C-alpha positions as CSV (number, residue, x, y, z in Angstrom):
1,M,-135.7,10.4,-21.0
2,T,-132.6,12.5,-20.7
3,S,-130.7,11.0,-17.8
4,I,-129.7,7.5,-16.6
5,A,-128.9,6.1,-13.2
6,D,-125.2,5.4,-12.4
7,P,-124.2,1.8,-12.9
8,Q,-124.1,-0.2,-9.7
9,A,-122.5,-3.5,-8.9
10,S,-124.6,-6.1,-7.2
11,S,-123.2,-9.4,-6.2
12,G,-126.5,-11.2,-6.3
13,R,-128.0,-9.5,-9.4
14,M,-128.2,-11.4,-12.7
15,P,-127.2,-9.8,-15.9
16,V,-129.7,-9.0,-18.6
17,L,-129.3,-10.2,-22.2
18,Y,-130.4,-9.5,-25.7
19,L,-129.4,-12.1,-28.1
20,S,-130.0,-12.9,-31.8
21,H,-131.5,-16.3,-31.7
22,G,-130.9,-17.7,-35.1
23,A,-133.0,-20.4,-36.7
24,P,-132.9,-24.2,-36.4
25,P,-129.7,-24.4,-38.6
26,L,-127.9,-22.4,-35.9
27,A,-127.1,-25.9,-34.4
28,D,-124.9,-26.6,-37.5
29,D,-122.9,-23.4,-37.2
30,R,-119.8,-24.3,-35.1
31,T,-118.7,-20.8,-34.6
32,W,-122.0,-19.4,-33.4
33,T,-122.7,-22.4,-31.1
34,Q,-119.3,-22.0,-29.5
35,E,-119.9,-18.3,-29.0
36,L,-123.2,-19.0,-27.2
37,A,-121.6,-21.7,-25.1
38,S,-118.7,-19.5,-24.1
39,W,-121.1,-16.7,-23.2
40,S,-123.2,-18.8,-20.9
41,A,-120.0,-20.2,-19.3
42,D,-119.1,-16.7,-18.2
43,L,-122.5,-16.0,-16.7
44,P,-123.4,-16.6,-13.1
45,R,-125.7,-19.6,-12.8
46,P,-129.3,-18.4,-12.9
47,E,-132.0,-19.7,-10.6
48,S,-134.5,-19.4,-13.5
49,I,-134.7,-17.9,-17.0
50,L,-137.4,-15.6,-18.4
51,M,-137.4,-15.5,-22.2
52,I,-139.0,-12.8,-24.3
53,S,-139.1,-14.1,-27.8
54,A,-139.8,-12.3,-31.1
55,H,-142.0,-15.3,-31.9
56,W,-144.7,-14.8,-29.3
57,E,-146.9,-11.8,-29.6
58,Q,-150.0,-12.0,-27.6
59,A,-152.2,-9.5,-25.8
60,P,-153.1,-9.4,-23.0
61,L,-149.6,-10.4,-21.9
62,A,-149.3,-14.1,-21.4
63,L,-146.9,-16.6,-19.7
64,S,-146.1,-20.0,-21.0
65,A,-147.1,-23.3,-19.4
66,T,-146.0,-24.2,-15.9
67,T,-146.7,-27.9,-16.6
68,K,-144.7,-30.0,-19.1
69,V,-145.8,-29.4,-22.7
70,P,-144.0,-30.0,-26.0
71,L,-141.9,-27.4,-27.8
72,I,-143.4,-25.3,-30.5
73,Y,-141.7,-26.0,-33.9
74,D,-142.8,-22.7,-35.4
75,F,-141.0,-23.0,-38.7
76,W,-141.5,-24.7,-42.0
77,G,-139.6,-26.4,-44.8
78,F,-136.6,-27.6,-42.8
79,P,-135.2,-31.1,-42.6
80,Q,-137.0,-33.5,-40.2
81,R,-134.1,-33.6,-37.7
82,Y,-134.9,-30.0,-36.7
83,Y,-138.4,-31.1,-35.6
84,E,-136.9,-33.8,-33.4
85,V,-134.9,-31.4,-31.1
86,T,-136.0,-31.5,-27.5
87,Y,-135.3,-29.2,-24.6
88,D,-136.8,-30.6,-21.4
89,A,-136.1,-27.8,-19.0
90,P,-137.9,-27.6,-15.7
91,V,-141.0,-25.5,-15.6
92,A,-141.1,-22.3,-13.5
93,P,-144.4,-21.9,-11.6
94,A,-142.7,-19.7,-8.9
95,L,-141.3,-17.4,-11.6
96,A,-144.7,-17.2,-13.3
97,A,-146.3,-16.2,-9.9
98,D,-143.6,-13.5,-9.4
99,V,-144.0,-12.1,-12.9
100,T,-147.8,-12.0,-12.4
101,K,-147.4,-10.0,-9.2
102,L,-145.1,-7.5,-10.8
103,L,-147.2,-6.9,-13.9
104,H,-150.8,-7.5,-13.0
105,A,-152.8,-4.3,-12.4
106,P,-156.3,-3.1,-12.9
107,G,-156.9,-3.1,-16.6
108,T,-153.6,-5.0,-17.2
109,P,-154.3,-8.8,-16.9
110,V,-151.6,-11.4,-17.1
111,H,-152.8,-14.6,-18.8
112,Q,-151.4,-18.1,-18.1
113,D,-151.4,-20.2,-21.3
114,Q,-151.0,-23.8,-20.1
115,S,-150.8,-25.1,-23.6
116,R,-147.9,-22.9,-24.7
117,G,-144.5,-24.5,-25.0
118,L,-141.2,-22.8,-25.7
119,D,-140.9,-21.6,-29.3
120,H,-137.7,-21.6,-31.4
121,G,-136.8,-18.1,-30.4
122,A,-136.4,-19.5,-26.8
123,Y,-135.2,-23.1,-27.1
124,V,-132.8,-22.7,-30.1
125,P,-130.3,-20.5,-28.1
126,L,-131.0,-22.3,-24.8
127,V,-130.0,-25.6,-26.3
128,E,-126.5,-24.1,-26.9
129,M,-126.2,-22.0,-23.8
130,F,-127.7,-24.3,-21.2
131,P,-127.5,-27.8,-22.8
132,Q,-128.2,-29.7,-19.6
133,A,-131.7,-28.1,-19.6
134,D,-131.5,-28.0,-15.8
135,V,-132.6,-24.4,-15.2
136,P,-136.3,-23.6,-15.0
137,V,-137.5,-21.6,-18.0
138,L,-140.6,-19.4,-18.5
139,Q,-141.5,-17.6,-21.7
140,M,-143.4,-14.3,-21.7
141,S,-145.3,-12.9,-24.6
142,M,-145.0,-9.4,-26.1
143,P,-148.4,-7.7,-25.8
144,T,-147.3,-4.9,-28.1
145,L,-144.5,-3.9,-30.4
146,D,-144.5,-0.4,-29.1
147,P,-140.9,0.2,-27.8
148,Q,-141.8,2.5,-24.9
149,K,-144.5,0.1,-23.6
150,L,-142.1,-2.8,-23.8
151,F,-139.4,-0.7,-22.1
152,E,-141.9,-0.1,-19.2
153,I,-142.6,-3.8,-18.9
154,G,-138.9,-4.4,-18.6
155,R,-138.7,-1.8,-15.8
156,K,-141.5,-3.6,-13.9
157,I,-139.8,-7.0,-14.1
158,A,-136.3,-5.7,-13.2
159,P,-136.6,-6.9,-9.5
160,L,-136.5,-10.5,-10.8
161,R,-132.8,-10.0,-11.4
162,D,-132.2,-9.8,-7.6
163,Q,-134.0,-13.2,-7.3
164,G,-131.6,-14.9,-9.6
165,T,-133.6,-14.7,-12.8
166,L,-131.8,-14.2,-16.1
167,I,-134.0,-12.0,-18.3
168,V,-133.3,-12.7,-22.0
169,G,-134.7,-10.7,-24.9
170,S,-134.5,-13.0,-27.9
171,G,-134.7,-11.5,-31.4
172,F,-132.4,-10.6,-34.3
173,T,-130.4,-7.4,-34.6
174,T,-131.4,-7.3,-38.3
175,H,-134.2,-9.4,-39.7
176,N,-135.2,-9.2,-43.3
177,L,-135.9,-12.7,-44.6
178,R,-135.6,-11.4,-48.2
179,W,-131.9,-11.5,-47.5
180,F,-132.0,-15.1,-46.3
181,N,-130.7,-17.3,-49.1
182,P,-129.8,-20.8,-47.8
183,S,-128.2,-21.7,-51.2
184,A,-125.6,-18.9,-50.7
185,G,-124.4,-20.2,-47.4
186,P,-124.2,-18.5,-43.9
187,Q,-121.1,-16.5,-44.7
188,V,-122.6,-14.6,-47.7
189,P,-121.6,-10.9,-47.5
190,A,-124.2,-9.0,-45.6
191,P,-126.3,-6.5,-47.6
192,V,-125.3,-2.8,-47.0
193,P,-128.5,-2.0,-45.1
194,S,-127.9,-4.8,-42.7
195,Q,-124.3,-3.5,-42.1
196,E,-125.5,0.1,-41.7
197,F,-128.2,-0.8,-39.1
198,D,-125.8,-3.1,-37.3
199,A,-123.1,-0.4,-37.0
200,W,-125.7,2.1,-35.8
201,A,-127.0,-0.3,-33.2
202,R,-123.4,-1.0,-32.0
203,E,-122.6,2.6,-31.5
204,T,-126.0,3.6,-30.1
205,M,-125.9,0.8,-27.5
206,A,-122.3,1.6,-26.6
207,S,-123.4,5.2,-25.8
208,A,-126.5,4.0,-24.0
209,D,-128.6,6.4,-26.1
210,I,-132.0,5.1,-24.9
211,D,-134.0,7.9,-26.6
212,S,-132.5,7.0,-30.0
213,L,-133.0,3.3,-29.5
214,L,-136.6,3.7,-28.6
215,D,-137.1,5.8,-31.7
216,F,-135.0,3.6,-33.9
217,L,-137.4,3.6,-36.9
218,Q,-136.8,7.3,-37.2
219,K,-133.2,7.5,-36.0
220,A,-131.4,4.4,-37.5
221,P,-130.2,4.2,-41.0
222,A,-132.0,1.5,-43.1
223,A,-134.3,0.8,-40.2
224,H,-137.2,-0.2,-42.4
225,E,-135.1,-2.4,-44.5
226,A,-133.4,-4.1,-41.6
227,H,-136.7,-4.6,-39.9
228,P,-139.6,-4.6,-42.3
229,R,-141.6,-5.7,-39.3
230,T,-140.1,-4.8,-35.9
231,E,-140.9,-7.9,-33.8
232,H,-137.3,-9.2,-33.9
233,F,-135.9,-5.9,-32.5
234,A,-138.7,-5.5,-30.0
235,P,-137.4,-7.9,-27.3
236,L,-134.4,-5.5,-26.9
237,F,-136.7,-2.9,-25.3
238,V,-137.7,-5.3,-22.5
239,S,-134.1,-6.0,-21.8
240,L,-133.3,-2.2,-21.9
241,G,-136.0,-1.5,-19.4
242,A,-134.8,-4.1,-17.0
243,A,-131.3,-2.8,-17.2
244,Y,-132.3,0.9,-16.9
245,E,-134.5,0.3,-13.8
246,S,-131.5,-1.4,-12.1
247,G,-129.2,1.5,-13.1
248,E,-127.0,-0.7,-15.2
249,L,-127.1,0.4,-18.8
250,A,-123.4,-0.3,-19.2
251,N,-123.3,-3.1,-21.8
252,R,-120.9,-5.0,-24.0
253,S,-121.4,-6.6,-27.4
254,V,-120.7,-10.2,-26.8
255,I,-121.4,-11.7,-30.3
256,E,-121.1,-10.0,-33.6
257,G,-121.0,-10.8,-37.3
258,F,-123.6,-11.9,-39.8
259,W,-125.4,-15.1,-40.7
260,Y,-127.1,-15.4,-44.0
261,G,-126.9,-11.6,-44.2
262,L,-128.6,-11.0,-40.8
263,S,-126.7,-9.4,-37.9
264,K,-126.3,-11.8,-35.0
265,R,-125.0,-9.1,-32.7
266,S,-126.0,-9.7,-29.1
267,W,-125.5,-7.8,-25.9
268,Q,-125.1,-8.2,-22.1
269,F,-126.0,-5.6,-19.6
270,S,-123.8,-5.4,-16.4
């Protein structure tokens, strides 16, 4: 992949996001919640939101419920109040139908999981960005962690942007839970490997070096320390694919800094 299309402006086209989604205690971080709220205030209002969260790996590719079901509190050991958070966004059956049309092919089924609610990789940031919960939301699983295959999925769903859908890859720019020490506080200095990977990601995204991003385990410093398992960086590749297909790889780093040693850097395309 040696060339990219020229960026194009489109008045009706939604941006594409990759965000670091935090954990339930994000709600207690005044700085981060304000950053997320300010970011969403600058976005055009979406008709719907498609979330690709690091916390849902399922193959064949699956879509979340299009009937009302509870949230998934997929975390352990937190105070009870975090298990009482609600996010009653409208379901998105029309978006589910559109995603299915774009992705379904012989040998490539799309499964509808009517028991699957939004997990914390989806609802934790949405509570801060769209607190009225008035935009229909659909979550899509990652059927693989292969960067190239996720990139191709992103390319296939790119037309959703022209229908008013906000495509959001939700992960964490660095994610090594060995660095996560609640007793040290959220502002603990980030480990050097987290800083090194974050700096590389910032520079590589700014230059739109897709080849290096797709091969990040070989190209990025401290990649295996920053991502002992790659599921939290993987949603970025869906976002990259959607931006690439639309010819809009120009991006900006909207949120930066560290939280309990993890990079919360987040980007917006176009």
